C-alpha positions in Angstrom: -5.7 3.4 7.1 -6.0 4.4 3.5 -4.2 2.7 0.6 -4.0 3.2 -3.1 -2.7 0.0 -4.7 -1.8 -0.7 -8.3 -1.2 -3.9 -10.1 2.3 -3.7 -11.6 4.7 -5.7 -13.7 7.5 -3.8 -12.0 8.0 -1.1 -9.4 10.9 0.5 -7.5 11.5 3.2 -5.0 14.7 5.3 -4.8 16.0 7.5 -1.9 19.0 9.8 -2.5 19.9 8.1 -5.8 19.8 4.5 -4.3 17.1 2.0 -5.1 15.9 0.8 -1.6 13.0 -1.4 -2.8 12.2 -3.2 -6.1 9.6 -5.8 -7.2 8.5 -7.5 -10.4 4.9 -8.7 -10.7 2.7 -7.6 -7.8 1.3 -4.6 -6.1 2.6 -1.2 -5.4 0.9 0.0 -2.3 0.8 3.6 -1.1 -0.2 3.5 2.6 -1.5 6.4 4.7 -2.1 6.0 8.5 -4.9 8.1 10.0 -5.3 9.2 13.6 -7.1 6.5 15.6 -5.9 3.7 13.3 -4.7 0.5 15.1 -3.5 -3.0 14.5 -7.0 -4.1 13.4 -6.9 -1.6 10.5 -3.6 -3.1 9.4 -4.8 -6.7 9.6 -7.7 -5.8 7.5 -5.5 -4.2 4.8 -3.0 -7.1 4.9 -5.8 -9.7 4.3 -7.4 -7.6 1.5 -4.1 -7.0 -0.3 -3.1 -10.7 -0.2 -6.4 -12.1 -1.3 -8.1 -9.4 -3.5 -8.6 -11.0 -6.9 -7.3 -8.4 -9.4 -4.9 -10.5 -11.5 -6.0 -12.2 -14.7 -6.8 -15.8 -15.1 -6.4 -17.8 -18.3 -9.6 -16.3 -19.7 -8.5 -12.7 -18.9 -10.9 -12.3 -16.0 -9.7 -10.7 -12.7 -9.9 -14.0 -10.8 -6.5 -14.4 -9.2 -5.0 -12.9 -6.0 -1.5 -11.8 -5.2 -1.0 -15.1 -3.4 -2.3 -17.1 -6.5 0.2 -15.4 -8.8 3.1 -15.5 -6.4 3.5 -11.7 -6.6 5.3 -9.2 -4.3 4.4 -6.0 -2.6 6.2 -2.7 -2.7 4.9 -0.8 0.4 5.4 3.0 0.4 4.3 5.2 3.2 2.3 8.2 2.0 0.7 10.5 4.6 -0.6 12.8 1.8 -3.4 10.2 1.3 -4.9 11.7 4.4 -4.8 15.2 3.0 -8.1 17.0 3.1 -8.6 19.1 -0.1 -12.1 20.5 0.4 -11.2 23.9 1.9 -8.8 26.5 0.6 -5.9 26.0 -1.8 -3.6 24.0 0.5 -4.3 20.5 1.8 -4.8 19.9 5.5 -3.2 16.9 7.1 -5.1 17.0 10.4 -6.4 13.5 9.8 -2.9 11.9 9.5 -1.5 10.0 12.5 1.5 11.5 14.3 4.8 10.3 12.6 5.8 7.9 15.4 2.5 6.1 15.4 2.2 6.1 11.6 5.7 4.6 11.3 4.9 1.8 13.9 1.7 0.8 12.1 3.3 1.0 8.6 6.1 -1.3 9.8 3.5 -3.6 11.4 1.7 -3.9 8.1 5.0 -4.9 6.4 5.8 -7.4 9.2 2.4 -8.9 9.1 2.6 -9.4 5.3 6.0 -11.0 5.6 4.8 -13.3 8.5 2.2 -14.6 6.0 5.0 -15.4 3.5 4.6 -12.4 1.2 7.7 -11.0 -0.4 7.7 -7.3 0.7 9.9 -4.5 -0.2 9.5 -1.0 1.3 10.4 2.6 0.9 11.9 4.6 3.7 9.5 6.1 6.1 9.3 10.0 5.9 12.0 10.2 3.2 11.7 12.0 -0.1 11.3 9.1 -2.5 11.1 8.6 -6.2 8.8 5.8 -7.2 8.8 4.2 -10.6 6.2 1.7 -11.8 4.7 -0.1 -14.8 1.0 -0.2 -14.0 -0.4 -3.4 -15.5 -3.8 -2.6 -17.1 -3.9 0.1 -15.8 -5.4 -1.4 -12.6 -5.7 0.9 -9.6 -7.9 0.6 -6.5 -8.4 2.4 -3.2 -8.9 0.8 0.2 -10.0 2.4 3.4 -10.0 0.4 6.6 -12.6 2.6 8.1 -15.1 1.4 5.6 -14.6 -2.3 6.5 -17.5 -4.4 7.6 -17.9 -4.9 11.3 -16.5 -8.1 12.7 
């Protein structure tokens, strides 16, 4: 799984003119599911997103996690994160998981976050979405479960 996540003061996602997800302070997470990804990839991302220390403490240092600040997550599916751009002038999405599998794992990530007490809003899988955000910093990171340390 690949994720791009941004520290935000607010974010929302709209489908067909209706806001379907909205958060205040927290993380906007764009999530792409690759072929071969499984539940272990999702668990890795869930733990990282919850505990990665990218929020400022009293001294202005990135020392606090999403849990520490009581923040929320807006989780948005984005298969284009798996697009290969090295050949030609059009991206190839050969590395993206089939839609049914990607949806299942995307929903599992959201469920796992909620099970751990995280407030989670989502977009609509496979819908055309409009995303608005106020990036706080700006602070943006990438995360790839395939680069995780071995258990």
